[in-house]
N, CA, C and O atoms as CSV, one atom per row, in Angstrom:
chain,resi,resn,atom,element,x,y,z
A,1,PHE,N,N,-28.050,90.537,122.961
A,1,PHE,CA,C,-28.018,90.695,124.413
A,1,PHE,C,C,-29.224,90.030,125.056
A,1,PHE,O,O,-29.074,89.219,125.969
A,2,LEU,N,N,-30.403,90.364,124.591
A,2,LEU,CA,C,-31.622,89.885,125.238
A,2,LEU,C,C,-31.826,88.388,125.038
A,2,LEU,O,O,-32.343,87.721,125.934
A,3,LYS,N,N,-31.437,87.846,123.895
A,3,LYS,CA,C,-31.648,86.420,123.642
A,3,LYS,C,C,-30.868,85.553,124.614
A,3,LYS,O,O,-31.383,84.549,125.106
A,4,CYS,N,N,-29.628,85.936,124.892
A,4,CYS,CA,C,-28.803,85.160,125.823
A,4,CYS,C,C,-29.333,85.263,127.253
A,4,CYS,O,O,-29.460,84.256,127.951
A,5,VAL,N,N,-29.632,86.451,127.668
A,5,VAL,CA,C,-30.108,86.683,129.029
A,5,VAL,C,C,-31.500,86.092,129.220
A,5,VAL,O,O,-31.831,85.606,130.302
A,6,ASP,N,N,-32.312,86.136,128.168
A,6,ASP,CA,C,-33.692,85.649,128.260
A,6,ASP,C,C,-33.743,84.150,128.579
A,6,ASP,O,O,-34.629,83.696,129.302
A,7,ILE,N,N,-32.811,83.405,128.049
A,7,ILE,CA,C,-32.773,81.967,128.323
A,7,ILE,C,C,-32.481,81.720,129.799
A,7,ILE,O,O,-33.150,80.912,130.443
A,8,ALA,N,N,-31.490,82.411,130.329
A,8,ALA,CA,C,-31.122,82.233,131.737
A,8,ALA,C,C,-32.220,82.725,132.674
A,8,ALA,O,O,-32.396,82.181,133.764
A,9,LEU,N,N,-32.954,83.747,132.258
A,9,LEU,CA,C,-34.000,84.316,133.104
A,9,LEU,C,C,-35.382,83.756,132.772
A,9,LEU,O,O,-36.402,84.324,133.161
A,10,LEU,N,N,-35.403,82.635,132.050
A,10,LEU,CA,C,-36.616,81.855,131.819
A,10,LEU,C,C,-37.741,82.625,131.120
A,10,LEU,O,O,-38.919,82.412,131.408
A,11,GLY,N,N,-37.371,83.515,130.204
A,11,GLY,CA,C,-38.354,84.208,129.374
A,11,GLY,C,C,-39.007,85.432,129.990
A,11,GLY,O,O,-39.824,86.083,129.339
A,12,ALA,N,N,-38.675,85.754,131.210
A,12,ALA,CA,C,-39.301,86.905,131.873
A,12,ALA,C,C,-38.994,88.236,131.176
A,12,ALA,O,O,-39.898,89.059,131.031
A,13,PRO,N,N,-37.750,88.476,130.739
A,13,PRO,CA,C,-37.483,89.756,130.072
A,13,PRO,C,C,-38.294,89.956,128.791
A,13,PRO,O,O,-38.724,91.074,128.506
A,14,THR,N,N,-38.504,88.913,128.031
A,14,THR,CA,C,-39.280,89.042,126.798
A,14,THR,C,C,-40.720,89.449,127.091
A,14,THR,O,O,-41.293,90.278,126.384
A,15,ALA,N,N,-41.298,88.867,128.130
A,15,ALA,CA,C,-42.673,89.221,128.508
A,15,ALA,C,C,-42.750,90.697,128.919
A,15,ALA,O,O,-43.677,91.408,128.531
A,16,HIS,N,N,-41.779,91.144,129.700
A,16,HIS,CA,C,-41.775,92.549,130.117
A,16,HIS,C,C,-41.494,93.478,128.937
A,16,HIS,O,O,-42.056,94.570,128.850
A,17,LEU,N,N,-40.630,93.042,128.038
A,17,LEU,CA,C,-40.304,93.879,126.876
A,17,LEU,C,C,-41.543,94.095,126.004
A,17,LEU,O,O,-41.769,95.200,125.510
A,18,ARG,N,N,-42.343,93.047,125.813
A,18,ARG,CA,C,-43.580,93.203,125.045
A,18,ARG,C,C,-44.502,94.226,125.698
A,18,ARG,O,O,-45.086,95.069,125.017
A,19,SER,N,N,-44.631,94.150,127.016
A,19,SER,CA,C,-45.496,95.106,127.736
A,19,SER,C,C,-44.950,96.521,127.648
A,19,SER,O,O,-45.705,97.471,127.443
A,20,ILE,N,N,-43.646,96.662,127.801
A,20,ILE,CA,C,-43.028,97.991,127.740
A,20,ILE,C,C,-43.242,98.611,126.359
A,20,ILE,O,O,-43.548,99.797,126.241
A,21,ARG,N,N,-43.079,97.803,125.330
A,21,ARG,CA,C,-43.227,98.333,123.971
A,21,ARG,C,C,-44.669,98.669,123.616
A,21,ARG,O,O,-44.900,99.468,122.708
A,22,LYS,N,N,-45.638,98.088,124.300
A,22,LYS,CA,C,-47.036,98.463,124.096
A,22,LYS,C,C,-47.346,99.809,124.739
A,22,LYS,O,O,-48.207,100.552,124.268
A,23,ILE,N,N,-46.636,100.111,125.816
A,23,ILE,CA,C,-46.900,101.331,126.578
A,23,ILE,C,C,-46.029,102.493,126.116
A,23,ILE,O,O,-46.509,103.619,125.991
A,24,TRP,N,N,-44.762,102.225,125.865
A,24,TRP,CA,C,-43.762,103.239,125.560
A,24,TRP,C,C,-43.537,103.267,124.048
A,24,TRP,O,O,-42.613,102.629,123.545
A,25,VAL,N,N,-44.375,104.000,123.329
A,25,VAL,CA,C,-44.301,104.078,121.870
A,25,VAL,C,C,-43.879,105.489,121.488
A,25,VAL,O,O,-44.524,106.460,121.883
A,26,ASP,N,N,-42.819,105.603,120.736
A,26,ASP,CA,C,-42.292,106.904,120.304
A,26,ASP,C,C,-42.058,107.840,121.483
A,26,ASP,O,O,-42.286,109.046,121.389
A,27,GLU,N,N,-41.609,107.278,122.573
A,27,GLU,CA,C,-41.333,108.014,123.807
A,27,GLU,C,C,-42.557,108.763,124.338
A,27,GLU,O,O,-42.441,109.830,124.940
A,28,LEU,N,N,-43.721,108.180,124.100
A,28,LEU,CA,C,-44.978,108.691,124.641
A,28,LEU,C,C,-45.664,107.569,125.407
A,28,LEU,O,O,-45.514,106.394,125.074
A,29,ILE,N,N,-46.419,107.946,126.440
A,29,ILE,CA,C,-47.098,106.969,127.276
A,29,ILE,C,C,-48.604,107.180,127.192
A,29,ILE,O,O,-49.096,108.303,127.303
A,30,ASP,N,N,-49.330,106.073,126.993
A,30,ASP,CA,C,-50.790,106.106,127.057
A,30,ASP,C,C,-51.190,106.016,128.527
A,30,ASP,O,O,-50.796,105.085,129.229
A,31,GLU,N,N,-51.980,106.995,128.988
A,31,GLU,CA,C,-52.277,107.112,130.420
A,31,GLU,C,C,-52.978,105.885,130.995
A,31,GLU,O,O,-52.570,105.386,132.043
A,32,SER,N,N,-54.005,105.397,130.344
A,32,SER,CA,C,-54.759,104.267,130.903
A,32,SER,C,C,-53.906,103.006,130.941
A,32,SER,O,O,-53.943,102.266,131.924
A,33,ARG,N,N,-53.145,102.754,129.891
A,33,ARG,CA,C,-52.260,101.578,129.885
A,33,ARG,C,C,-51.150,101.716,130.923
A,33,ARG,O,O,-50.779,100.738,131.572
A,34,TRP,N,N,-50.625,102.913,131.077
A,34,TRP,CA,C,-49.562,103.138,132.043
A,34,TRP,C,C,-50.033,102.866,133.468
A,34,TRP,O,O,-49.344,102.198,134.239
A,35,GLN,N,N,-51.194,103.380,133.808
A,35,GLN,CA,C,-51.732,103.166,135.155
A,35,GLN,C,C,-51.916,101.680,135.433
A,35,GLN,O,O,-51.570,101.203,136.514
A,36,THR,N,N,-52.452,100.954,134.474
A,36,THR,CA,C,-52.657,99.519,134.631
A,36,THR,C,C,-51.322,98.794,134.764
A,36,THR,O,O,-51.163,97.915,135.611
A,37,TYR,N,N,-50.372,99.169,133.926
A,37,TYR,CA,C,-49.061,98.509,133.932
A,37,TYR,C,C,-48.316,98.753,135.241
A,37,TYR,O,O,-47.787,97.813,135.834
A,38,ILE,N,N,-48.270,99.975,135.687
A,38,ILE,CA,C,-47.495,100.304,136.888
A,38,ILE,C,C,-48.162,99.710,138.128
A,38,ILE,O,O,-47.472,99.290,139.057
A,39,SER,N,N,-49.480,99.672,138.154
A,39,SER,CA,C,-50.188,99.027,139.272
A,39,SER,C,C,-49.901,97.531,139.287
A,39,SER,O,O,-49.703,96.940,140.348
A,40,GLY,N,N,-49.881,96.929,138.117
A,40,GLY,CA,C,-49.558,95.506,138.011
A,40,GLY,C,C,-48.144,95.197,138.456
A,40,GLY,O,O,-47.900,94.202,139.138
A,41,LEU,N,N,-47.209,96.059,138.065
A,41,LEU,CA,C,-45.812,95.869,138.494
A,41,LEU,C,C,-45.679,95.969,140.008
A,41,LEU,O,O,-45.006,95.148,140.633
A,42,ASN,N,N,-46.313,96.962,140.590
A,42,ASN,CA,C,-46.248,97.109,142.050
A,42,ASN,C,C,-46.831,95.896,142.755
A,42,ASN,O,O,-46.259,95.413,143.732
A,43,ALA,N,N,-47.960,95.400,142.271
A,43,ALA,CA,C,-48.575,94.218,142.881
A,43,ALA,C,C,-47.686,92.988,142.698
A,43,ALA,O,O,-47.551,92.166,143.605
A,44,GLU,N,N,-47.086,92.874,141.522
A,44,GLU,CA,C,-46.184,91.757,141.239
A,44,GLU,C,C,-44.989,91.767,142.183
A,44,GLU,O,O,-44.617,90.734,142.741
A,45,TRP,N,N,-44.395,92.936,142.356
A,45,TRP,CA,C,-43.212,93.016,143.219
A,45,TRP,C,C,-43.564,92.786,144.679
A,45,TRP,O,O,-42.768,92.203,145.414
A,46,LYS,N,N,-44.727,93.226,145.114
A,46,LYS,CA,C,-45.159,92.937,146.493
A,46,LYS,C,C,-45.331,91.435,146.688
A,46,LYS,O,O,-44.946,90.887,147.722
A,47,GLY,N,N,-45.908,90.776,145.694
A,47,GLY,CA,C,-46.068,89.329,145.762
A,47,GLY,C,C,-44.733,88.608,145.791
A,47,GLY,O,O,-44.549,87.654,146.547
A,48,PHE,N,N,-43.798,89.068,144.960
A,48,PHE,CA,C,-42.471,88.443,144.940
A,48,PHE,C,C,-41.754,88.632,146.267
A,48,PHE,O,O,-41.014,87.753,146.711
A,49,THR,N,N,-41.972,89.775,146.896
A,49,THR,CA,C,-41.372,90.010,148.204
A,49,THR,C,C,-41.898,88.997,149.212
A,49,THR,O,O,-41.133,88.438,149.998
A,50,LEU,N,N,-43.185,88.766,149.187
A,50,LEU,CA,C,-43.794,87.794,150.101
A,50,LEU,C,C,-43.291,86.380,149.807
A,50,LEU,O,O,-42.880,85.666,150.722
A,51,TYR,N,N,-43.321,85.973,148.541
A,51,TYR,CA,C,-42.872,84.633,148.174
A,51,TYR,C,C,-41.391,84.420,148.496
A,51,TYR,O,O,-41.001,83.353,148.970
A,52,SER,N,N,-40.584,85.425,148.241
A,52,SER,CA,C,-39.151,85.320,148.544
A,52,SER,C,C,-38.926,85.118,150.032
A,52,SER,O,O,-38.065,84.335,150.433
A,53,THR,N,N,-39.687,85.814,150.844
A,53,THR,CA,C,-39.570,85.676,152.295
A,53,THR,C,C,-39.951,84.272,152.740
A,53,THR,O,O,-39.291,83.692,153.602
A,54,VAL,N,N,-41.007,83.728,152.161
A,54,VAL,CA,C,-41.437,82.366,152.507
A,54,VAL,C,C,-40.387,81.347,152.079
A,54,VAL,O,O,-40.039,80.455,152.852
A,55,VAL,N,N,-39.880,81.474,150.857
A,55,VAL,CA,C,-38.857,80.545,150.367
A,55,VAL,C,C,-37.605,80.634,151.238
A,55,VAL,O,O,-36.996,79.611,151.553
A,56,LEU,N,N,-37.222,81.833,151.625
A,56,LEU,CA,C,-36.060,82.009,152.481
A,56,LEU,C,C,-36.264,81.334,153.836
A,56,LEU,O,O,-35.351,80.686,154.347
A,57,ALA,N,N,-37.442,81.480,154.416
A,57,ALA,CA,C,-37.735,80.846,155.706
A,57,ALA,C,C,-37.698,79.323,155.586
A,57,ALA,O,O,-37.192,78.639,156.475
A,58,VAL,N,N,-38.226,78.804,154.503
A,58,VAL,CA,C,-38.203,77.351,154.299
A,58,VAL,C,C,-36.774,76.858,154.117
A,58,VAL,O,O,-36.393,75.829,154.675
A,59,ASP,N,N,-35.983,77.588,153.339
A,59,ASP,CA,C,-34.583,77.201,153.138
A,59,ASP,C,C,-33.805,77.169,154.451
A,59,ASP,O,O,-33.057,76.228,154.719
A,60,ILE,N,N,-33.986,78.186,155.249
A,60,ILE,CA,C,-33.277,78.253,156.533
A,60,ILE,C,C,-33.745,77.124,157.448
A,60,ILE,O,O,-32.940,76.543,158.177
A,61,SER,N,N,-35.026,76.814,157.417
A,61,SER,CA,C,-35.511,75.722,158.264
A,61,SER,C,C,-34.971,74.371,157.784
A,61,SER,O,O,-34.731,73.487,158.606
A,62,PHE,N,N,-34.776,74.191,156.474
A,62,PHE,CA,C,-34.143,72.967,155.985
A,62,PHE,C,C,-32.714,72.840,156.489
A,62,PHE,O,O,-32.258,71.743,156.810
A,63,LEU,N,N,-32.014,73.957,156.559
A,63,LEU,CA,C,-30.637,73.922,157.057
A,63,LEU,C,C,-30.580,73.564,158.535
A,63,LEU,O,O,-29.555,73.082,159.019
A,64,ALA,N,N,-31.666,73.794,159.250
A,64,ALA,CA,C,-31.702,73.480,160.683
A,64,ALA,C,C,-31.966,71.995,160.947
A,64,ALA,O,O,-31.794,71.524,162.072
A,65,VAL,N,N,-32.379,71.267,159.922
A,65,VAL,CA,C,-32.647,69.835,160.087
A,65,VAL,C,C,-31.334,69.101,160.323
A,65,VAL,O,O,-30.384,69.276,159.560
A,66,PRO,N,N,-31.268,68.283,161.369
A,66,PRO,CA,C,-30.028,67.537,161.634
A,66,PRO,C,C,-29.684,66.613,160.459
A,66,PRO,O,O,-30.546,65.926,159.910
A,67,GLY,N,N,-28.422,66.619,160.102
A,67,GLY,CA,C,-27.953,65.745,159.037
A,67,GLY,C,C,-27.914,66.396,157.666
A,67,GLY,O,O,-27.311,65.841,156.747
A,68,VAL,N,N,-28.540,67.557,157.498
A,68,VAL,CA,C,-28.499,68.220,156.193
A,68,VAL,C,C,-27.122,68.822,155.958
A,68,VAL,O,O,-26.558,68.692,154.871
A,69,LEU,N,N,-26.587,69.477,156.971
A,69,LEU,CA,C,-25.234,70.014,156.862
A,69,LEU,C,C,-24.237,68.880,157.054
A,69,LEU,O,O,-24.379,68.067,157.967
A,70,ALA,N,N,-23.243,68.830,156.205
A,70,ALA,CA,C,-22.228,67.773,156.304
A,70,ALA,C,C,-21.387,67.985,157.560
A,70,ALA,O,O,-21.166,69.117,157.989
A,71,ASP,N,N,-20.928,66.892,158.134
A,71,ASP,CA,C,-20.096,66.982,159.335
A,71,ASP,C,C,-18.743,67.606,159.029
A,71,ASP,O,O,-18.224,68.394,159.818
A,72,SER,N,N,-18.190,67.262,157.914
A,72,SER,CA,C,-16.892,67.800,157.529
A,72,SER,C,C,-17.100,69.093,156.741
A,72,SER,O,O,-17.999,69.187,155.906
A,73,GLU,N,N,-16.260,70.083,157.019
A,73,GLU,CA,C,-16.408,71.372,156.328
A,73,GLU,C,C,-15.996,71.293,154.862
A,73,GLU,O,O,-16.443,72.103,154.050
A,74,ASP,N,N,-15.148,70.325,154.516
A,74,ASP,CA,C,-14.664,70.214,153.150
A,74,ASP,C,C,-15.690,69.596,152.200
A,74,ASP,O,O,-15.735,69.936,151.017
A,75,SER,N,N,-16.503,68.698,152.719
A,75,SER,CA,C,-17.452,68.023,151.839
A,75,SER,C,C,-18.881,68.468,152.162
A,75,SER,O,O,-19.395,68.216,153.252
A,76,HIS,N,N,-19.494,69.120,151.213
A,76,HIS,CA,C,-20.887,69.542,151.368
A,76,HIS,C,C,-21.741,68.656,150.481
A,76,HIS,O,O,-21.368,68.351,149.348
A,77,SER,N,N,-22.865,68.253,150.990
A,77,SER,CA,C,-23.753,67.414,150.200
A,77,SER,C,C,-24.442,68.243,149.122
A,77,SER,O,O,-24.465,69.473,149.178
A,78,ALA,N,N,-24.996,67.549,148.153
A,78,ALA,CA,C,-25.713,68.236,147.070
A,78,ALA,C,C,-26.917,68.990,147.633
A,78,ALA,O,O,-27.261,70.067,147.145
A,79,ALA,N,N,-27.550,68.431,148.650
A,79,ALA,CA,C,-28.710,69.095,149.259
A,79,ALA,C,C,-28.303,70.419,149.891
A,79,ALA,O,O,-29.008,71.418,149.747
A,80,THR,N,N,-27.176,70.434,150.588
A,80,THR,CA,C,-26.712,71.660,151.235
A,80,THR,C,C,-26.376,72.739,150.208
A,80,THR,O,O,-26.734,73.905,150.378
A,81,ILE,N,N,-25.696,72.343,149.158
A,81,ILE,CA,C,-25.325,73.303,148.105
A,81,ILE,C,C,-26.576,73.858,147.429
A,81,ILE,O,O,-26.657,75.051,147.137
A,82,THR,N,N,-27.543,72.986,147.184
A,82,THR,CA,C,-28.793,73.418,146.562
A,82,THR,C,C,-29.547,74.398,147.458
A,82,THR,O,O,-30.098,75.389,146.980
A,83,ILE,N,N,-29.567,74.115,148.750
A,83,ILE,CA,C,-30.252,75.011,149.685
A,83,ILE,C,C,-29.553,76.364,149.750
A,83,ILE,O,O,-30.210,77.405,149.782
A,84,TYR,N,N,-28.222,76.349,149.769
A,84,TYR,CA,C,-27.482,77.615,149.775
A,84,TYR,C,C,-27.760,78.416,148.504
A,84,TYR,O,O,-27.925,79.635,148.567
A,85,ALA,N,N,-27.814,77.753,147.361
A,85,ALA,CA,C,-28.116,78.441,146.102
A,85,ALA,C,C,-29.523,79.029,146.146
A,85,ALA,O,O,-29.756,80.135,145.657
A,86,SER,N,N,-30.451,78.293,146.728
A,86,SER,CA,C,-31.828,78.783,146.861
A,86,SER,C,C,-31.894,79.988,147.798
A,86,SER,O,O,-32.642,80.932,147.547
A,87,VAL,N,N,-31.114,79.955,148.870
A,87,VAL,CA,C,-31.067,81.096,149.794
A,87,VAL,C,C,-30.561,82.341,149.072
A,87,VAL,O,O,-31.143,83.419,149.190
A,88,ILE,N,N,-29.484,82.184,148.334
A,88,ILE,CA,C,-28.906,83.320,147.605
A,88,ILE,C,C,-29.910,83.864,146.586
A,88,ILE,O,O,-30.096,85.076,146.476
A,89,SER,N,N,-30.548,82.971,145.853
A,89,SER,CA,C,-31.506,83.388,144.835
A,89,SER,C,C,-32.713,84.090,145.451
A,89,SER,O,O,-33.163,85.113,144.934
A,90,SER,N,N,-33.236,83.554,146.541
A,90,SER,CA,C,-34.413,84.184,147.158
A,90,SER,C,C,-34.065,85.519,147.813
A,90,SER,O,O,-34.873,86.447,147.790
A,91,VAL,N,N,-32.881,85.621,148.391
A,91,VAL,CA,C,-32.462,86.907,148.963
A,91,VAL,C,C,-32.300,87.946,147.848
A,91,VAL,O,O,-32.714,89.094,148.004
A,92,CYS,N,N,-31.703,87.547,146.735
A,92,CYS,CA,C,-31.550,88.473,145.605
A,92,CYS,C,C,-32.907,88.902,145.059
A,92,CYS,O,O,-33.101,90.078,144.752
A,93,ALA,N,N,-33.848,87.968,144.933
A,93,ALA,CA,C,-35.190,88.312,144.458
A,93,ALA,C,C,-35.864,89.284,145.410
A,93,ALA,O,O,-36.523,90.229,144.980
A,94,LEU,N,N,-35.697,89.049,146.707
A,94,LEU,CA,C,-36.284,89.925,147.722
A,94,LEU,C,C,-35.694,91.334,147.635
A,94,LEU,O,O,-36.432,92.319,147.627
A,95,VAL,N,N,-34.387,91.427,147.573
A,95,VAL,CA,C,-33.713,92.728,147.532
A,95,VAL,C,C,-34.067,93.489,146.252
A,95,VAL,O,O,-34.360,94.684,146.300
A,96,ILE,N,N,-34.040,92.811,145.130
A,96,ILE,CA,C,-34.341,93.478,143.858
A,96,ILE,C,C,-35.791,93.944,143.823
A,96,ILE,O,O,-36.075,95.035,143.328
A,97,SER,N,N,-36.713,93.135,144.340
A,97,SER,CA,C,-38.122,93.540,144.387
A,97,SER,C,C,-38.314,94.791,145.227
A,97,SER,O,O,-39.046,95.703,144.843
A,98,VAL,N,N,-37.659,94.824,146.362
A,98,VAL,CA,C,-37.778,95.996,147.240
A,98,VAL,C,C,-37.159,97.231,146.586
A,98,VAL,O,O,-37.717,98.325,146.666
A,99,ILE,N,N,-36.019,97.058,145.947
A,99,ILE,CA,C,-35.360,98.187,145.273
A,99,ILE,C,C,-36.231,98.717,144.133
A,99,ILE,O,O,-36.411,99.928,144.005
A,100,LEU,N,N,-36.768,97.825,143.312
A,100,LEU,CA,C,-37.602,98.266,142.189
A,100,LEU,C,C,-38.868,98.962,142.669
A,100,LEU,O,O,-39.252,99.997,142.124
A,101,ALA,N,N,-39.519,98.404,143.685
A,101,ALA,CA,C,-40.724,99.038,144.220
A,101,ALA,C,C,-40.396,100.402,144.815
A,101,ALA,O,O,-41.155,101.355,144.638
A,102,GLY,N,N,-39.282,100.501,145.512
A,102,GLY,CA,C,-38.865,101.784,146.072
A,102,GLY,C,C,-38.529,102.792,144.999
A,102,GLY,O,O,-38.822,103.980,145.133
A,103,GLN,N,N,-37.912,102.316,143.935
A,103,GLN,CA,C,-37.556,103.207,142.829
A,103,GLN,C,C,-38.815,103.770,142.164
A,103,GLN,O,O,-38.852,104.943,141.793
A,104,ILE,N,N,-39.821,102.952,142.018
A,104,ILE,CA,C,-41.075,103.406,141.425
A,104,ILE,C,C,-41.734,104.445,142.333
A,104,ILE,O,O,-42.259,105.451,141.856
A,105,ARG,N,N,-41.703,104.194,143.648
A,105,ARG,CA,C,-42.327,105.143,144.588
A,105,ARG,C,C,-41.593,106.472,144.630
A,105,ARG,O,O,-42.230,107.525,144.630
A,106,THR,N,N,-40.270,106.444,144.666
A,106,THR,CA,C,-39.513,107.687,144.831
A,106,THR,C,C,-39.514,108.551,143.576
A,106,THR,O,O,-39.337,109.765,143.671
A,107,HIS,N,N,-39.707,107.962,142.419
A,107,HIS,CA,C,-39.709,108.752,141.185
A,107,HIS,C,C,-41.099,109.205,140.776
A,107,HIS,O,O,-41.269,109.801,139.712
A,108,GLU,N,N,-42.103,108.929,141.614
A,108,GLU,CA,C,-43.475,109.361,141.370
A,108,GLU,C,C,-43.928,109.038,139.949
A,108,GLU,O,O,-44.353,109.923,139.205
A,109,VAL,N,N,-43.833,107.771,139.586
A,109,VAL,CA,C,-44.179,107.366,138.229
A,109,VAL,C,C,-45.657,107.039,138.072
A,109,VAL,O,O,-46.074,106.574,137.011
A,110,ASP,N,N,-46.460,107.275,139.112
A,110,ASP,CA,C,-47.889,107.033,138.988
A,110,ASP,C,C,-48.539,107.987,137.988
A,110,ASP,O,O,-49.516,107.635,137.328
A,111,SER,N,N,-47.993,109.185,137.883
A,111,SER,CA,C,-48.518,110.136,136.895
A,111,SER,C,C,-47.881,109.854,135.537
A,111,SER,O,O,-46.814,109.245,135.453
A,112,VAL,N,N,-48.541,110.301,134.488
A,112,VAL,CA,C,-48.024,110.077,133.139
A,112,VAL,C,C,-46.722,110.842,132.918
A,112,VAL,O,O,-45.792,110.322,132.302
A,113,GLY,N,N,-46.652,112.077,133.421
A,113,GLY,CA,C,-45.425,112.863,133.267
A,113,GLY,C,C,-44.252,112.223,133.987
A,113,GLY,O,O,-43.155,112.119,133.437
A,114,GLY,N,N,-44.487,111.797,135.212
A,114,GLY,CA,C,-43.435,111.120,135.963
A,114,GLY,C,C,-43.043,109.808,135.328
A,114,GLY,O,O,-41.868,109.440,135.322
A,115,GLY,N,N,-44.031,109.094,134.788
A,115,GLY,CA,C,-43.756,107.828,134.099
A,115,GLY,C,C,-42.944,108.032,132.836
A,115,GLY,O,O,-42.037,107.253,132.544
A,116,ALA,N,N,-43.263,109.073,132.088
A,116,ALA,CA,C,-42.515,109.367,130.863
A,116,ALA,C,C,-41.075,109.748,131.194
A,116,ALA,O,O,-40.147,109.324,130.504
A,117,ASP,N,N,-40.883,110.544,132.244
A,117,ASP,CA,C,-39.522,110.901,132.668
A,117,ASP,C,C,-38.744,109.670,133.103
A,117,ASP,O,O,-37.574,109.508,132.754
A,118,TYR,N,N,-39.402,108.800,133.871
A,118,TYR,CA,C,-38.763,107.573,134.352
A,118,TYR,C,C,-38.363,106.680,133.178
A,118,TYR,O,O,-37.234,106.191,133.121
A,119,MET,N,N,-39.286,106.471,132.250
A,119,MET,CA,C,-38.996,105.607,131.101
A,119,MET,C,C,-37.889,106.191,130.231
A,119,MET,O,O,-37.031,105.452,129.747
A,120,ALA,N,N,-37.897,107.498,130.028
A,120,ALA,CA,C,-36.851,108.126,129.229
A,120,ALA,C,C,-35.499,107.966,129.900
A,120,ALA,O,O,-34.503,107.684,129.232
A,121,ARG,N,N,-35.455,108.142,131.211
A,121,ARG,CA,C,-34.201,108.013,131.954
A,121,ARG,C,C,-33.692,106.560,131.954
A,121,ARG,O,O,-32.493,106.312,131.826
A,122,MET,N,N,-34.612,105.622,132.096
A,122,MET,CA,C,-34.218,104.223,132.208
A,122,MET,C,C,-33.868,103.576,130.868
A,122,MET,O,O,-33.178,102.557,130.838
A,123,THR,N,N,-34.334,104.152,129.764
A,123,THR,CA,C,-34.047,103.551,128.461
A,123,THR,C,C,-32.919,104.269,127.710
A,123,THR,O,O,-32.638,103.941,126.557
A,124,ARG,N,N,-32.284,105.228,128.347
A,124,ARG,CA,C,-31.169,105.940,127.714
A,124,ARG,C,C,-29.856,105.224,128.013
A,124,ARG,O,O,-29.021,105.740,128.756
A,125,ASN,N,N,-29.677,104.067,127.449
A,125,ASN,CA,C,-28.410,103.350,127.565
A,125,ASN,C,C,-28.220,102.519,126.313
A,125,ASN,O,O,-29.024,102.592,125.383
A,126,THR,N,N,-27.180,101.745,126.288
A,126,THR,CA,C,-26.842,100.984,125.091
A,126,THR,C,C,-27.950,100.021,124.683
A,126,THR,O,O,-28.251,99.884,123.497
A,127,HIS,N,N,-28.551,99.360,125.652
A,127,HIS,CA,C,-29.547,98.335,125.341
A,127,HIS,C,C,-30.981,98.843,125.426
A,127,HIS,O,O,-31.908,98.097,125.112
A,128,GLY,N,N,-31.188,100.069,125.835
A,128,GLY,CA,C,-32.507,100.694,125.834
A,128,GLY,C,C,-33.537,99.960,126.663
A,128,GLY,O,O,-33.304,99.624,127.824
A,129,ASP,N,N,-34.690,99.715,126.040
A,129,ASP,CA,C,-35.785,99.092,126.771
A,129,ASP,C,C,-35.521,97.628,127.106
A,129,ASP,O,O,-36.176,97.080,127.993
A,130,ALA,N,N,-34.585,96.983,126.426
A,130,ALA,CA,C,-34.243,95.592,126.743
A,130,ALA,C,C,-33.619,95.498,128.135
A,130,ALA,O,O,-33.908,94.564,128.883
A,131,ALA,N,N,-32.771,96.454,128.480
A,131,ALA,CA,C,-32.161,96.456,129.817
A,131,ALA,C,C,-33.217,96.666,130.896
A,131,ALA,O,O,-33.145,96.057,131.963
A,132,LEU,N,N,-34.184,97.515,130.626
A,132,LEU,CA,C,-35.275,97.736,131.571
A,132,LEU,C,C,-36.111,96.468,131.726
A,132,LEU,O,O,-36.531,96.134,132.833
A,133,ALA,N,N,-36.351,95.767,130.633
A,133,ALA,CA,C,-37.110,94.517,130.679
A,133,ALA,C,C,-36.378,93.456,131.492
A,133,ALA,O,O,-37.001,92.709,132.246
A,134,VAL,N,N,-35.065,93.387,131.342
A,134,VAL,CA,C,-34.272,92.440,132.133
A,134,VAL,C,C,-34.367,92.793,133.616
A,134,VAL,O,O,-34.534,91.917,134.465
A,135,MET,N,N,-34.260,94.060,133.907
A,135,MET,CA,C,-34.335,94.508,135.295
A,135,MET,C,C,-35.703,94.173,135.903
A,135,MET,O,O,-35.777,93.712,137.042
A,136,PHE,N,N,-36.768,94.399,135.161
A,136,PHE,CA,C,-38.109,94.098,135.659
A,136,PHE,C,C,-38.350,92.591,135.784
A,136,PHE,O,O,-39.150,92.163,136.616
A,137,GLY,N,N,-37.674,91.792,134.976
A,137,GLY,CA,C,-37.863,90.348,135.001
A,137,GLY,C,C,-37.011,89.609,136.012
A,137,GLY,O,O,-37.252,88.431,136.273
A,138,LEU,N,N,-36.021,90.272,136.586
A,138,LEU,CA,C,-35.122,89.606,137.531
A,138,LEU,C,C,-35.799,88.994,138.754
A,138,LEU,O,O,-35.512,87.840,139.073
A,139,PRO,N,N,-36.684,89.703,139.456
A,139,PRO,CA,C,-37.280,89.082,140.644
A,139,PRO,C,C,-38.029,87.784,140.340
A,139,PRO,O,O,-37.906,86.804,141.075
A,140,TYR,N,N,-38.795,87.784,139.268
A,140,TYR,CA,C,-39.544,86.584,138.877
A,140,TYR,C,C,-38.593,85.426,138.580
A,140,TYR,O,O,-38.781,84.312,139.069
A,141,SER,N,N,-37.583,85.702,137.780
A,141,SER,CA,C,-36.645,84.655,137.385
A,141,SER,C,C,-35.864,84.111,138.575
A,141,SER,O,O,-35.687,82.899,138.707
A,142,LEU,N,N,-35.404,84.995,139.427
A,142,LEU,CA,C,-34.651,84.541,140.595
A,142,LEU,C,C,-35.523,83.727,141.540
A,142,LEU,O,O,-35.055,82.771,142.158
A,143,LEU,N,N,-36.772,84.103,141.647
A,143,LEU,CA,C,-37.684,83.336,142.489
A,143,LEU,C,C,-37.942,81.953,141.910
A,143,LEU,O,O,-38.052,80.978,142.654
A,144,LEU,N,N,-38.037,81.861,140.586
A,144,LEU,CA,C,-38.202,80.549,139.965
A,144,LEU,C,C,-36.951,79.685,140.160
A,144,LEU,O,O,-37.056,78.476,140.369
A,145,TRP,N,N,-35.770,80.306,140.089
A,145,TRP,CA,C,-34.534,79.559,140.315
A,145,TRP,C,C,-34.376,79.136,141.766
A,145,TRP,O,O,-33.678,78.165,142.061
A,146,ALA,N,N,-35.023,79.862,142.676
A,146,ALA,CA,C,-34.916,79.510,144.095
A,146,ALA,C,C,-35.644,78.217,144.356
A,146,ALA,O,O,-35.675,77.744,145.492
């Protein structure tokens, strides 16, 4: 599962999986590492939110340039299609970053107990911590694709 997705997401899930496995060992969390990790994630997602907003504004301004949009509705230029793909990717990165940051805030994962509950809840599925790593890596990957 992770090998296929990791290629499409440009290696971001593997980086997050390594970090998760350093922190989440035998379903226990080291307090100092957890605080550093969760603070880093929050800062990362805030940055991705800002970058996604800038990329989205640039994409929309490119669409406003005369001649970028094709005159005929049936034929779209490669530039227009690329800009639309970038818009979709940056909007997805923005939305996912906001959702992940909100999820961290609402579950009170700043404490070790809250973090352990969050990690246990998020890794109880078929793919375990790999699915969590993919989820954490999505904003970065989508922003790179934008």
